[in-house]
Structures are given as structure tokens and as C-alpha cells.
N, C-alpha and C positions, 0 to 999 in steps of 0.2 A: 537307861535312869540314872540321874545324876545324885547321890546320896549328899546330906549336910556334911559341912566340914566335920570331921572328929576322928500269924502264920495260921493262913487261916487253919483252924483245928484239922487235925487227922481226916480224912473222909474215910469211914469206915461202910466196907460192904455188908449187904445182909445176905448172907450165902444162903439162907434158907429161901427166901424170897427168890433168888437167881434160880436154886434148884427146882421150885415149883413152876416157873416159867416154863424150865426146860422140861418138866416131866408131862406139864399140862396144855400149857400156851395159855394159860389163864390171862386175861385180861383186865386191868383196871386203872381207875385214873381219881387219883386223891381229890376228893372235893368236887367231882365233876359225874357228869353221866355217860362220857367217851367211852365207846366199846367198838369192837372190831365188825361190828356188821356193817350192812350197806351193799352197795353193788360191788362187785369185783371189776377193776381195771386193768387191762395190760398195762404193763411198765414198757417203757422206751426201748425200742429195738436194741438189741446188743450191739455192741460195737464191733466192728470189721473184724473176724478172728475169733470172735466168742463162740463156744460150744459148751454143750451139755458137759457137765461135770458132776462133781459131788453133789449129794443132795443139799437142799438150802440149809444154813445152820446160822446161830447168831453170831453179827459182829461183835470182836473183842470190845470189852468198856474202856479200854485205853489202850496207848499205843505200847505201854510198857516201859516208859522212860523209869531208869531206878528212883529217881528223885521224887517222881509225882507220877506214880504208874495208871493212874486214870485219867491222867492229861490226853487229849484227843482221844479217837475212837477207829476201831477198826472195821475191815469190811466194804469200806467205801472212802471216795475223795469227794470233797466239795470242788463244783464248778463255779457257783455261785451264789452269794448270800442277797438276799434284798431284804433291809429293815424299813418297817412302818410304825412311826411313833406319833401318837396325835398328843404332843406335850400339852401339858395345863398350867401348872403353877410351881414353883418351887415346892421338892418334897413333896408332892402330890401324887398318886398315883394314878398312871395314865393308862388307856387301851393302845396295845402293841400288836404286833405280828411280826414273824419271821419265816420268809420262804427263803429255803435252800436247796437247790439244784445239785444235785450229786450223780456219781458214776459207782455203781457197784463193784468191788473187786473181788468179790465172791458172791456165791449164790446166798440170797439174805432170807432168814425166817424171819428177824429183826435185828435192830440195830439201836446203838446209842447215840445221844446228843448229850455235851455237857450242858448242864441247866440248872441253874440254883436260886432260890428267893424270889419267885414272881408267882403270882396265882395263874394255875394254868385252866383254858377253856375248853379248846380243842385241838385236835391234832388230826389232819390228813396226808396221805400218801398218794400222789397223783390223783387227790380229789375226793377220794374215797376215806370216810372215818377210819381210823386206826386206832388200834389199842396203845394207851401210853399209862407207863407205870413209872413214878417218882420212886427212885432209889438214891438216898443221899443226894451227891450233886449229879447223878446221871438222870436221863430221862430214856427210859426204855421205850422204843416204839415199834410195834407189831403191826405191818402192813396187813391190807385185807387179803393178799395175795401174796407169797414170796416174790422177791426180786430176783431175776436170773442175774449171774455173772456178767458182767460188761452190759447191763441194761442200765440206761438213765431214769432218774426219778425225781420227784418234786416232791419234799414236804415242807408243809405249812403247820405251824405253831402259833394260837392264838392265845393270848396271856395278858394280863394285868403286870405293866412294867411298875417297880416301886422303885423310885430315885432315891429312898432311904437306906436301899442296900448297900452297906459296905461290911467289908471284914479288916481285920486288924493283924499285922506282923509284928515279928521283935526285931526288925533288922532297919536297913534304912527306908523301906517302903511306909512303914508304919500303919497307914490307911490306905485301901484301894477300893475298888467299884465305883459307883455313882458318887461323884463329889458336889456338894452344892456350891453355889456361888450365891450373892444377895437376891438374885433377880433369875436364876436359872441353875444351870450344871455345866459341869465338865465331867470327861471320864479318864479315870485312871484303871486301868484293866490288868497291867503288869503285876504279878507274873501271870496268874489264872482268872482273873477276875471277869474276863469276857461273859462267863457263863451266869452273871448277875445282871447282865445288860440284855443277853440275847443268846438263844439255844445255838451252841457251836460247837466246832472239832477244833478244841482250844488247847494247841501247843506250839511252841514258837516254829518249829518247823513246818507247821502247814500252812498254806496259804491260798487264798482266791480272792477274785474279784467282789467289792462291793457296790451295791446301790443302796442310796439311804433315801427315804422319804420322810420328813420331819415337818409336822403342822405345828405351827406355835399359835399363840394368842396374837393380838394387834400389838404394835408395838415391841416385840421380841423378834429375834433373829435367831438362826440357826447356822450352825457350820458343821461339817464333817471332811475326811480326808477327801484329797481329789478335787475335782472340779464342779462347779455350781452348772447343773445343767438346765435347771427350770426353776423358777419361781411365780407361784400362781397363786394369787388373791381368791378365796374362798367366801362365802358366805356369812355374815356375821363379822368379817374383816380378819377372819384367821388367815393366813399363809403357808401354803405347802412348799418346802424347800427340797429339791432332787438333788442329789450329787452323786457322782460316780468316781470311785476311788482312780479309776484309770489303771491302776496295777494290783496287782493281788498283794493282799496284806495277811499277816498274821493277826488271830484275834485279839490279842495282848496289845496289839499297836492301833485299834483302831480308835477312832474319835470322833466324837459328836458333842455339840455343845449349844447352849441355847442360853441366850440373855439378850440386855441391851448391847448391842456390839456394833463396831466400827470397823468395816474392811478398809485395809490400807493396801493399796497396789503398789507394785515398783518392779522392778528390772535387776537381775543379777548379770554376771558374765556371760557372756554371750547372748543378751537379751532372754537369760530365763526368768521365767515367772516368780515372781516374790509375793506372796499374800500373806501379810500380817492380820490376826482376827486381835481386836481389843475391847475392852470394856469402854464403853464409852468415855467414862469419867477417867481413865488411866491413859487416853492415846498422847497427849501432850507431856505428861510426867515418863513415859517408856520410849519416846521417840528417838533419843538419842543413842540409847544401847540397840534399839532395833535397826536402826539406820545402818549397823553396821553388818549386818546379814551379807550384801554382797563382797564385803572385806574376807568375811570367813569363809565365804564359797570358795574365793579365788584362791585363799591360801591353802584349804584343804585340796583344791584341785592341783596345784603345783604338786602336792606331795601322794594323790591318793587317783588322780586320775579324774574324769568328768564324773560330776554328780550325777546317781544313778536313777534319778528320777527326774520327772516332767516339770513339777515346781516345788517349791518350798516355803516356808514361812514359820512365824511364830503365833501360837495361840496363848496370851497372855490370861492367866488363870486368876480371877479374884477371889482367891481362896488363901488359906495356911498352910496348903500343902508341904510337907518338907522337902520335897524331890522334884525335880522337872521329869519329863517323861518324852521319847523319842517317838511320839506318834506320828504315823509315816506321813510323810509332806507336811505335818503340821504340828512342829513340837509344841508340847504344853510347857509352858515357863509360868511359874507361881510369880505373881506381881513382887513379893519381896525380893526374888532374884534379879530383878530388874531396876529395883529403886534404892538399893546401896552403894557399895563402893563398883566403881567400874571395871576394875582386874576380877574381881569375882563375877560381875556381870558379864563379862566376855568368857572366863572359864566356863559356864555354866553353858552359855549359847554354843560355845565350839564344843564342848561334850556330846551335846544332844544333834547337832548339825552332823559330828564324825558318827553317829550311832548310825546315820542315813546310810553309809558306805558298810559300815560292820557292826550289825545286828539287825536292820532292817532289810539291805540288799542281800550281805551273805547272813544268812540266817543261821543261829545255832543249831546244831543236829539233835543236841541232848542237853539238858539243863546242865551238866556238869562241863558243858563247853562256854559257859556264860561269861567265862574269864576272857574268851576271845572280844567278846561283844564289849563288855564295861572295860576290861584293859587296855582296849584299843582307843576307846573314847577319852579316858584318864589320860593315856600317854599322849595324845594329839593336845588335849587341852592343855597338858602341862608345857607341850613345846611350844604352842601359841603364846601361853602367857608369859614364858620366859622371855620371848620377842617383845612383850607389850606390857613390860613394868612389873611383872610379877615373879614370883620365887624361880631360881634355877632350876632347870630339870634335875642337875646333879646334885644340889642340894635336898631337893625333894624325896629323889630316889635314896639317898644315902639315909634319909632318916626312915624311908620305907624299910629299907635294909635293916637297918637296928631292930626294929620293931619285927622282923618276917619270921621270926620262930616262933613267937608269942602268936601272931595272926595262925600260923600254922597248927599250932596246938590248941587255939580256941574255937577257930573257924574251917580247919581244914586247910589243905595245901589247894594252890588257886585252881587246878582241876578237879579236886576232890571235896566240892562242897557238900554239907548235906542240906537236906530240904529247909531246916531253918535258918541256916547261914547262908543262904545263897547270896543276900545283898550285902553281907559284912563288907568291911573294908578290904579284906582280903582280895575279892572280886575286882576292885577298883586301884586303888595305890600298890597293893601286893601283886596283883597282876600286870600293872603297868610295868613293874620292876622285871618281870620275865621279859617283855619287848626291851626294855633297856638294857638288860644282860645279854641279848641276842644281838643288838646292835654294839655294844661292845665288843663283843666275839666276833662278827663277821666283818664288822666296819659301816660307816654311813651309807656308801653307795651301796654295797650288796643287800644291806639292810633297805634300803629304798625301792631296790628292785623285787625283794620278797614281799614288800606291803603292797606294791602296785600290781605284782601277780595275783597276790590273794583276792584283792577287791574285783580284779577283771575276771580272772578264772571263775569264779566261784558267785559271780553277780546273778541275782536272782535264783540263787541257789541255798541248801542249807548245807553244811559244811561242821565238820568238828575238829576236836584237836588232833588226831591222828593225820588229817588231811593237812593241815596247818603245819606240821611238824616234816610230812613228806615232801611238801611244798616247800618248804624252807630249805630242806637238804637238797630238794633239785635247784634251786637256784643258786645255792650258796656253791655247788659241786661239790659237797662233803656230807656225809650223814650226820647229821645233828643231834640225832636221837640219844645218844650218850650225853649229850650237853643239855637238851631240853627235859629230857626225864627226869633227873632228879631236882629241876626247878620246878616243876609243874607237879608233881606227885613226892609223897613223904614227908617226914616229921622233920627234916633239917635243910637249912639255906645253905647251898652251895657257894664256895667262894665269887667273888663279882670280878670278872674278867677287866684287867687294867686297874684293880683298885684293891691291890694287897693290903691296905690300911684300913680299910672298911671291916668292921666288927659285928657281929649279932648278939643284941643283949641277951642274958638268961632270960629263961622262961620261968616264969613265976605262976604258979596255981592260984 
């Protein structure tokens, strides 16, 4: 996520409802008549090695991330999402369904999905009607029969999607969820807005493959992460577009867009597929900036190694969004980011592309690790810009150093955000400064080896701050914990190696 140069309201649990469910197994569905009745179905066979264990119990309503404890869910892992959207018109509700294939990691009497803001119609588990209770941003699902540990199961949620659903934050993101365009929509789900789009296991460390079925009216196109598998014309001129993500995706990095769109195919280094998706009337005006993607890919591959996904491209958003977003394999870049100064445009483009190594491929383990994602994206954005007409890295980092104590005071140290300050400037220039300090400490050659080892060793995995410090120490051949700890935590900015003349400005309340 690239902020401009320069939340959702807290979710409260209804503990009385939870207690009643635990004691009685009561089933309810706000606004519908769904119940736990119907035939009992056998759930999928347990995985090899699964055995009888503790009695079935509820899956946790979140994975316990200290900043957003209800993000994600306990008791299962998702194997695949299938989204079915019958798109109608801008900001017009439409029929939708989500099918989730999952494996139980405990014996489940019920489980949660992250889900908010849409009209719920029916929930089934393995084809049998299931109980469903709306509890804030949680959908509590009680299957007709408990699911054994290691058992596979499929949950289907039928609902009406509402593309007017958006929420606000007081940081760089400002507004997220469904984002309208003149003739359709794009999606900006970071940090926890996927639940406004579809039922999800929504935490950045949790990923699964996606299949998208998006039906559009005549004259409109649809796009989503990954590869177009099929385009089928239906009665009345409507068209169903089917996409396969090709790789597992975190829910916050899902992209699906509808509108009058032009698909621009190209090739990057080594023949890699490059696919831009552009509103019809913006193709010519954004062509010069978009054509730089192969150069950006080559520049980053020299520093971080091979691009970690099968394809890449830019989705130009005909919106007034204040930020771009690293939606996996198809970065969302607002039109204004491409229609102004070329140096600024390249900074935005390189920032979102860098995220595909650090943030998309190497996911953050917890939200407090976000500095690893945004700090790396800002650091390489600054490096590229210095070489292509922008401000020097040293000047940018010196300016960040001067403000660092103030940012620590206002927004927390780089690895100590609060939920409302997640996407404040400390996670961007303030976190890039940590990487700059590390480079000054260990030297360019060792720093480069640390970076390549980071994106290689943790490719396709989630990793956190402790992992980075341990890896950097191993590659450097010395314990960097005493050096990095005060940079990442605490109220005061340490001295900058090699720059004894740099000073931090006094903090103002």
C-alpha cells in the first residue's frame, strides 16, 4: 500500500450471545429462516493420521493477532475459495455466493467466518443447511453434524453483495472495501475489508487459491487476480468471466474489477507475461508509465531475485483513491498516480511491484510486522527513484531521521504500531529508515545478501520481525539483535551508523 506524500470502528463481541450458543447450541440467522435442520451428511474423510480426540468444540473467532484479534478464524484452514458474483450495475446490490473448501484442524462443533455488510440468505455445510448467526463482523456457522479433526468440508454462503459497502480509516488508507468507478467497481480490501466483499478467513498470514466467476452485463468486462480461464456468453448478452488465481492469495490482496476495460498484453524479462487492465478512455494517457513495467521488473530482479509469481500487471483505477494497492499479480493504481509527474508515477509503480516480493510472497506473520512489507516497498521505491531523477536516498532518509522521534511518539516505533496507526508514515519512510540503518551498519554487499536471502527463504510463507532479525544476523555472521532492537522498538531513535552529524528533532506534543 502506497500512502499519499505527507479505522474501522472497533468490533465488539457480544459475549452473552457466545455464551448462549455454547450452552444451548441455539441457531439463528438474522433476517432469514435458515436453521440447522435437514439431513445429516458425512463430512470428508479425515486426513491420514487423523484420529479420535477431544470432543468437538467451537473454533476460535480469530487467530489472536494482538492488533486485530478477530481477524482470521480458528479450527480450520481454507483450501480454496470460489466466488460467484452476478454483477448488475455500479453501486447496485447483486446476487453472490462464496464456496469455501476447508480442512478442520480440530474437531469442530461450529466455526466462524469473517463476514460483514451483506444480506445473508442461506448457509450450507457439505450441502446440508447449517445454522448461522451474525455476531458483529463474524458469521458463526453451526453445521448439522460436527466436523472431525482432519476432516475436509465445504461451506457455501449465499448472500446479496452490496457494492456500496465501504469503511473509513484515519491513516493513509482512508476508505476501503468496494470502490466505485464510473461504470463499475474495483476492490481495495486492505487491511480487513475482504469481509465486506465475501466471507473469508481474513488475516494477511492466511492464504488460499481463488476461483472467480463474475457475470457482467453486455458491454462490461471483468478481471481478477491470476489467469483468465474462460469467457462464456450467456442469454441476454451477459458474459461470465472465470479467473484462477494460480497462487494462494491473502484475502486483503484479492482484486476483482468490473467496467469498460481494455486488456493490454505484453512481456517482461524472460518472457514473463505482463497484463495491464485499463479503463477504455485511459489507455493512451497512461501508456508511457505502464510501459515501464518490464524495466521495473528487471531492476528489482537484479536486487531481489526472480519475480515470485507467474504474471504481473497494473489495474488502472478510475477512482479518486488516495493510495495504490499491491493486489496480487495485478496492482491497483489510481489514475491520478499515472497522470502527473513521471518521477512520482514511477515511485508508485515500483512501490507496489516491490510488495510482490515483500508483502505478497513473503507475507507478514502479524500486523505488527507490517513495517517489513511497507518499509521494504518504500526503501526500494526510494532507491529506484534516486537513480531515475528523484530525491537522493540519503536526503530522504536524513529527513526521516529528523522526524523519527516524533513519529515514534505519535504512531509507535516501526514494529510497535497500534491498530489506528498501522498505515501512518512510520510504517513507510520510518521503516525504510531501519533498512537504511542496517545497510549502513553491515555494508552494501552484506545487506544485498540479507535481502535476497529474506525473499528466497520465506517465499510463499509468512514471516515476522524475529525471523528477519535472526536471518540478518545469520547472513551477516554476527548477532544484530542489539543493533536492530532499539531501531524497531521503544521511544527513541538510535544514532545513525556513519552519520554522526545527523540529529533527531525534539518531540512536540
